[in-house]
N, C-alpha and C positions, 0 to 999 in steps of 0.2 A: 504494500499500499504506499502511495506516496506521503512524504512527510513534509507538513507545512504546518504553520502556527496560526493562531487567530490573528496575530499582527499581519501575516500575509493576506489573509481574508480581507481584513480592514483596508489594507494597503489598495487591493485590487478593487475594493467598494468605493474607494475616495477617488480611484481613476476613473471608474466607468459611471458610478452613479446607479449600478444594478443592485438587486436585492442580494443579502448576504448568501442566501442558499445556492444562488446561481453563480456567484463568485467560488463559494466553496467546492462547487461541482466542477467548475472549470479548471481550478487549481489540481482537483483530483485527476482530472484527464490529462491536464498538462504536466503531471508528475511535480507538481509544487513550483513549478518556474512561473513567478508571477507575469513576466513580459509574454511568455507563450500563452499563458491563460487569457491575458487581453486580447491576444490576437485570435485565439479561438471564439471569444465572446463576440468580437467584431464581425468576424466572418459570419457567425450565426445570425447576427442582427444586421448584417449586410452594411456595417459601418454606421448605422442610426443611432447607435447608444449614446447617450449623454456622456461627453467627456469631461471629467473632473479633475484631471491630474493636478490642475493648478490649486486645487482647494487641498493642501498639505494637512495631514494629521499631526498633532502634536501640540504642546504648550510652550510659550515663550514669548519672545518679542524681537522686533527688527529695529536697530538703531543706526543712524546715519550722521556723519560728521563731515563738514565742509569749510575748508579753509584756504582761501586763495586757490592756488592751482592743485590743491591735493584734497582728496576725498576718500572716506572709508565708509564701508557698510559691514555691520554686524549682526550675527544672529545668536541670541541667548536661549538656551533652554530650561524649561521647568517642568516638575511633575504635574502641577495643577493650573487651571486657570486663574485661579484665586492668588497664587503667588506670582504669575505672569503680569496680573494687574497692579501689584504691589509697587507703592511708588520708589522704595529702595532698589527693588529689582530694574525697574526701567531706568533708575538714575544711573544704576551700575552698568547697565548696557549703554547709555549715552556716555558715560565717563570713559568705558573701554573704546568705544567708537574714537572719542577725542584723543585718547592715548595713541590709537592706532595711526594718527595722522603724522605720527614722528617715526613710524616704521617704513621701511623700503615698499615700492610699489609691488603688487602681486598678492598672493595668499600670504597671510601674516599669521605667525605662531604665537600664541599668547605668551607675553612677557610676564616676570614675576610680579610686578604691579597688578597686572591685569587678573592673573591667578588669584592675588590676595583680596581682590574685590570680590571675585566669585566665592572664595572661601567664606568670607565675612557674610554674604548671602546666604550661603548653605547653612551657617550657624545661626542666623537669624530667623530663617523660615524652616529650618528641619527638613528641606528637601534636596534632592540631588541636581542641583542646578550646574549647568556647564555652558562652555563657550562652543557652540556648534561649528561656526566658521567666521572668518575675517578676510576682507578683500580690501586693497588699498588701491586708489588709480590716481594717476598724474594727469594734468593737463597742461599743454603747452601756450606759449603766448597767444592771445587771441581766442583761446578756447576757455569753457568754464562748465560747471556743474550744476545741475538742479536736481531737486529731489522731492520726494513725497512718501510719507508713511501713513499708511491707512489708520482711521481713528481706533482701530482695536488693536493696533501694533504689531499684527500678525503678517502684514504684507509691506514691503517697501521697495521703492524703485529709485535708482541713481541714474541720471542721465548726463551724458557727455555730449557737448555739443560746440561748435565754433560759429563764428559770425556774429549777426545782430540778434543774439537771443537774449531777451529780457529775462530775468528771475520769473516773472508771472508765465510767461509763455512755457519756459522749462518746467515749472510746476505743472502746469495743464498737462503737458505731455507725459509728465511722470504720473499724473492721475488717470490719463488714458490707459498707459501700461499696466497701471494695478488694475483696473477695471474691465479691460477689453477682454472679449471672448469671441473666437479663439485667443489664448494668451501669444502675445507676439513672440516669434523665435529668433528674429533678426531684424535689423533695421530695414534692409531690403532683401529681395529674393536670393541674392548672391550670399548673403550673410547667414542663411538658415544651414544648420548643420547637416553635413552630408548624410547621417544617419538617419535623421528625421526625414530628409527627401527620399533615400532609398526604400526607407519602410513604407512610405506612402505610396511611391511608384510601384513598388512589388503587390502592395495590397490591391490597387486600381488593376493592374495588369490579371492578376488572380481572378479577380471580379469579373473581367471581361472575358478570360478564358473559361470561367464556369459557364458564362451563358452561349459558349460554343464557338467563339472566336478563335482562329488560330494565334499564336504567340506573335507573330510578327504584325498582324492586323491589331491585335490587343494592345501592342506597345505603341502604334502610332495613334491609337484611340485615346489613351490616356493622356496624351499631351495635353489637350484642351482641358481637361480636369486638373491637370497639375498646374496650369498657370491661373487657374481659380484658386487652387489650394494655396500657391505663393501669395497671392493677394490677400488671402485672408489671414495669414501669420506673419507677413512682413509689416513691419510698423508703419512704414510711410505709405503703404496702399491702404491700410485699414480706414474705415469710416470712423471718423472722429467721434468719440464716446458723447461728447456734448452736442454735436451737431452733425449727425450721419450723413447729411448731403454733402459734406466735404470730406476728403480723405486728410489724413494726418498730414500729408505733404503740402495740402494747400493751405492748410492752417498754420503751417511754421513759415512757407514762403519760400523764394530762391535764395534769400540773403542769410538763411540759417541752415547749417548741416547737423544732422545728427549723426555723431561719429560712433556711440555704441550706447548701450544701457543695460543695467543689472537689474533684474526683479527676482527678489528674494521673498520666500513665503516660508513661514515657520513650519519646520517638519520636513520640507521637501528632499532634504539631504540625506534623510534617515535610510 
């Protein structure tokens, strides 16, 4: 019998939005492989299941710090929502983000001072709190950062841009990235990770072949669908969340370039 845990079932449930029993059955059929189980469910439902992989499980908060040409984003974990909303916990997350600005760009390993902050929170709350991840980014002259952390503290976005980008505009873009569905996977179609593209193309080809089309024809058929797929998950092509009649690229205009963005949700790196 395939071995998998209740956590695996919940992870699949969070990704798909499907009932727990369906997720459990798919995991059993896929020998406990969460990704394979998701593919099985998607094929059975012809790709129409509600995708919810952006709704990550877990408790904690996201904190962001920006100072001049430096920015940092941090995820702290807690065992309960009560602790995640605690002022000391959130202040600790922000302090760690602030400290991260002094670290080199890239993924940041917790410093002794950061570890001391977490240890103090553990003692105060009695929970096994931890630093899940930290990332630091640099901006060159003429570039800047914008950010937004959702009111519940569980999703945060850091946007890196250049040109005539105002703070208000970058906050608007950050809010869009937070709320957009599907969740954007890249600034443009060229930025979408190759594994995401390949997985979608493979799925569409298999669907076409199941309807009786030869592989050569199926591969040509999916190109139109892939263009729509890119438009759905490339940030600049998405309908702007506050004004769907406009694409994000129309909202930012030609004098602003979005270089990159980081969208973090609590628990998604589990």
